[in-house]
C-alpha positions in Angstrom: -52.4 -49.5 19.1 -50.5 -47.3 16.6 -53.8 -46.5 14.9 -55.5 -45.6 18.2 -52.6 -43.3 19.0 -53.0 -41.5 15.7 -56.8 -41.2 16.4 -56.0 -39.5 19.7 -53.5 -37.2 18.1 -56.0 -36.3 15.5 -58.6 -35.5 18.2 -56.1 -33.3 20.0 -55.3 -31.6 16.7 -58.9 -31.0 15.9 -60.2 -30.0 19.3 -57.3 -27.9 20.5 -54.8 -25.5 19.0 -51.8 -27.6 19.9 -49.5 -27.7 16.9 -49.1 -31.5 17.0 -48.9 -31.5 13.2 -45.4 -30.1 13.5 -44.3 -33.1 15.5 -45.6 -35.9 13.4 -47.7 -36.5 10.3 -51.2 -37.8 11.2 -52.8 -40.0 8.6 -55.8 -38.5 6.9 -58.1 -41.3 7.8 -57.5 -40.8 11.5 -59.4 -37.5 11.3 -62.6 -39.5 10.5 -62.0 -41.3 13.8 -61.2 -38.3 16.0 -64.3 -39.0 18.1 -62.5 -42.0 19.5 -60.2 -39.6 21.4 -62.7 -37.0 22.5 -62.8 -38.1 26.1 -59.0 -38.4 26.4 -58.8 -34.9 24.9 -61.2 -34.0 27.7 -58.6 -35.0 30.2 -56.4 -32.2 28.9 -59.0 -29.5 28.4 -60.8 -30.4 31.7 -57.5 -30.4 33.6 -56.5 -27.1 32.2 -59.8 -25.6 33.2 -59.8 -27.1 36.7 -56.1 -26.2 37.2 -56.7 -22.5 36.2 -59.8 -22.4 38.4 -57.9 -23.7 41.4 -54.8 -21.5 40.9 -56.7 -18.3 40.2 -59.1 -18.9 43.1 -56.1 -18.5 45.4 -55.9 -14.9 44.4 -59.2 -13.8 42.9 -62.9 -14.3 43.9 -64.3 -17.6 42.9 -66.5 -16.1 40.2 -63.5 -14.5 38.5 -61.6 -17.8 38.8 -64.5 -19.6 36.9 -64.4 -16.9 34.2 -60.6 -17.4 33.8 -61.1 -21.1 33.7 -63.6 -20.8 30.8 -61.2 -18.3 29.1 -58.3 -20.8 29.4 -60.3 -23.6 27.8 -61.6 -21.3 25.1 -58.1 -20.2 24.2 -56.9 -23.9 24.1 -59.8 -25.0 21.9 -60.0 -21.9 19.7 -63.7 -21.5 20.8 -64.5 -24.6 18.7 -67.4 -25.7 20.9 -68.7 -22.2 21.4 -68.8 -21.6 17.7 -70.8 -24.8 17.3 -73.3 -23.8 20.0 -73.8 -20.4 18.5 -74.3 -21.7 15.0 -76.7 -24.4 16.4 -78.8 -21.9 18.1 -78.8 -19.6 15.1 -79.8 -22.4 12.7 -82.4 -24.1 14.8 -83.8 -20.9 16.2 -84.1 -19.1 12.8 -84.6 -22.0 10.4 -88.1 -23.2 9.7 -87.1 -26.3 7.7 -84.2 -28.6 7.3 -82.7 -26.7 4.3 -82.9 -23.3 6.0 -81.4 -24.6 9.2 -78.4 -26.1 7.5 -78.0 -22.9 5.4 -78.0 -20.7 8.5 -75.5 -23.0 10.4 -73.2 -22.9 7.4 -73.1 -19.0 7.6 -70.0 -17.9 9.5 -71.7 -14.8 10.7 -73.2 -14.8 14.2 -76.9 -14.0 14.3 -79.1 -12.7 17.1 -80.2 -16.1 18.3 -76.6 -17.3 18.6 -75.4 -14.2 20.3 -78.2 -14.3 22.9 -77.8 -18.1 23.3 -74.1 -17.7 24.1 -74.8 -14.9 26.6 -77.3 -17.1 28.3 -75.0 -20.1 28.3 -72.1 -18.2 30.0 -74.5 -16.4 32.4 -75.9 -19.7 33.6 -72.5 -21.4 33.8 -70.8 -18.6 35.6 -73.7 -18.4 38.0 -74.1 -22.1 38.7 -70.5 -23.2 39.2 -69.3 -20.6 41.8 -72.4 -21.0 43.9 -71.9 -24.7 44.3 -71.3 -25.4 48.1 -67.9 -27.1 47.4 -64.4 -26.2 48.5 -62.1 -24.6 45.9 -60.3 -28.0 45.5 -63.5 -29.9 45.1 -64.9 -27.4 42.6 -61.7 -27.6 40.5 -61.9 -31.4 40.4 -65.6 -31.2 39.5 -64.9 -28.9 36.6 -62.0 -31.2 35.5 -64.3 -34.3 35.6 -67.2 -32.6 33.8 -65.3 -32.1 30.5 -64.5 -35.7 29.6 -67.8 -37.0 31.0 -69.8 -34.7 28.8 -67.6 -35.3 25.8 -68.4 -39.0 26.4 -72.2 -38.4 26.2 -71.9 -36.0 23.3 -69.7 -38.3 21.3 -72.4 -40.9 21.1 -74.0 -38.8 18.4 -71.9 -40.5 15.8 -73.2 -43.9 16.9 -76.9 -43.1 16.7 -77.3 -40.4 14.0 -76.1 -40.0 10.4 -74.1 -37.0 9.3 -76.3 -34.7 7.2 -73.8 -32.9 5.0 -71.3 -34.1 2.4 -67.7 -34.4 3.6 -66.7 -31.5 1.3 -69.3 -29.3 3.1 -67.9 -30.1 6.6 -65.9 -27.5 8.4 -63.2 -30.1 9.0 -63.4 -31.7 5.6 -64.3 -35.1 6.9 -67.2 -37.2 8.3 -66.8 -38.9 11.6 -67.0 -42.7 11.6 -69.0 -44.7 14.1 -67.0 -46.1 17.0 -65.8 -49.7 17.0 -66.4 -51.6 20.2 -62.9 -51.3 21.5 -62.9 -47.5 20.8 -66.3 -47.2 22.5 -65.0 -49.0 25.6 -61.9 -46.8 25.7 -64.1 -43.7 25.4 -66.4 -44.9 28.1 -63.6 -45.7 30.5 -61.8 -42.4 29.8 -65.0 -40.4 30.3 -66.1 -42.1 33.5 -62.9 -42.5 35.4 -62.4 -38.8 36.3 -65.9 -38.6 37.6 -65.5 -41.7 39.7 -62.2 -40.6 41.2 -62.7 -36.9 41.6 -66.4 -36.5 42.5 -67.9 -37.4 45.9 -70.2 -40.4 45.7 -73.1 -38.2 46.7 -72.7 -36.3 43.4 -72.5 -39.3 41.1 -76.2 -39.2 40.3 -75.7 -35.8 38.7 -73.9 -37.7 35.9 -77.3 -38.8 34.6 -78.1 -35.3 33.5 -75.5 -35.1 30.6 -76.8 -38.5 29.4 -80.4 -37.3 29.4 -79.5 -34.0 27.8 -77.5 -35.6 25.0 -80.2 -38.1 24.3 -82.9 -35.4 24.2 -80.8 -33.3 21.8 -80.1 -36.3 19.6 -83.9 -36.9 19.2 -84.4 -33.2 18.5 -81.6 -33.2 15.8 -83.2 -36.2 14.2 -86.6 -34.6 14.2 -85.5 -31.3 12.7 -82.7 -32.2 10.3 -82.6 -36.0 10.2 -79.1 -36.3 11.7 -76.2 -34.1 12.9 -73.5 -31.6 11.9 -70.3 -30.6 13.5 -72.1 -27.7 15.1 -74.5 -30.1 16.7 -71.5 -31.9 18.3 -70.3 -28.7 20.0 -73.7 -27.8 21.1 -74.4 -31.2 22.6 -71.1 -31.1 24.6 -71.6 -27.6 26.1 -75.3 -28.1 26.9 -74.6 -31.5 28.4 -71.9 -29.9 30.5 -74.2 -27.1 31.7 -76.8 -29.7 32.6 -74.2 -31.6 34.7 -73.7 -28.5 36.9 -77.5 -28.1 37.1 -77.7 -31.8 38.0 -75.4 -31.2 40.9 -77.6 -28.5 42.3 -80.6 -30.8 41.9 -78.8 -33.6 43.8 -77.8 -31.3 46.6 -81.4 -30.0 46.9 -82.9 -33.4 47.3 
């Protein structure tokens, strides 16, 4: 139990800007198991996003509330996921082979592909979410449930693909370990519960979209570079999340 608690604290330390390192010393080996706490971290980041959306929607138009919700999560996470998505699009868009893709993703400078990709991502997200035919409360709960659910599907990357860099070349200085069965069951439970509790049953089928999106991306990563990097993790999460909102529209249209 103590080890699992440290894993969760490591996940919160890595995926957010919370200064937890000031409160306790987290063992170094816990950072290789941070993926075990991704979905629980999603409870925090998703709740912040949903809470800001609901509160700001009482004053501002719903589109502005969605922008503020994304801004709140970005501040909380330090744009970690967005950095991964931008680097992923730069690398896979501009690289013609494995070596070039990894070289481009390692470059801290944002390129044309990454810039355009992030613009398109936010344009789609800020268009899709406010236009959903849901009440303000239901929309906030949907946004809150989407984060841990999509962290669940994205986190499976460590169980199906190898890491393609050396630990010393990683941005975090570590390589994620595969989940043990108890950790996987915890991650599954933490990722699914918010969706089951907060989403209307009619929207549950939309949860298939993040699963399909993550699976498709994993196959693409394996084909192009033979595994994954940290940037691939961030890209898988955000693209799975976007596909979830698109899935809701598909379900409502059927």
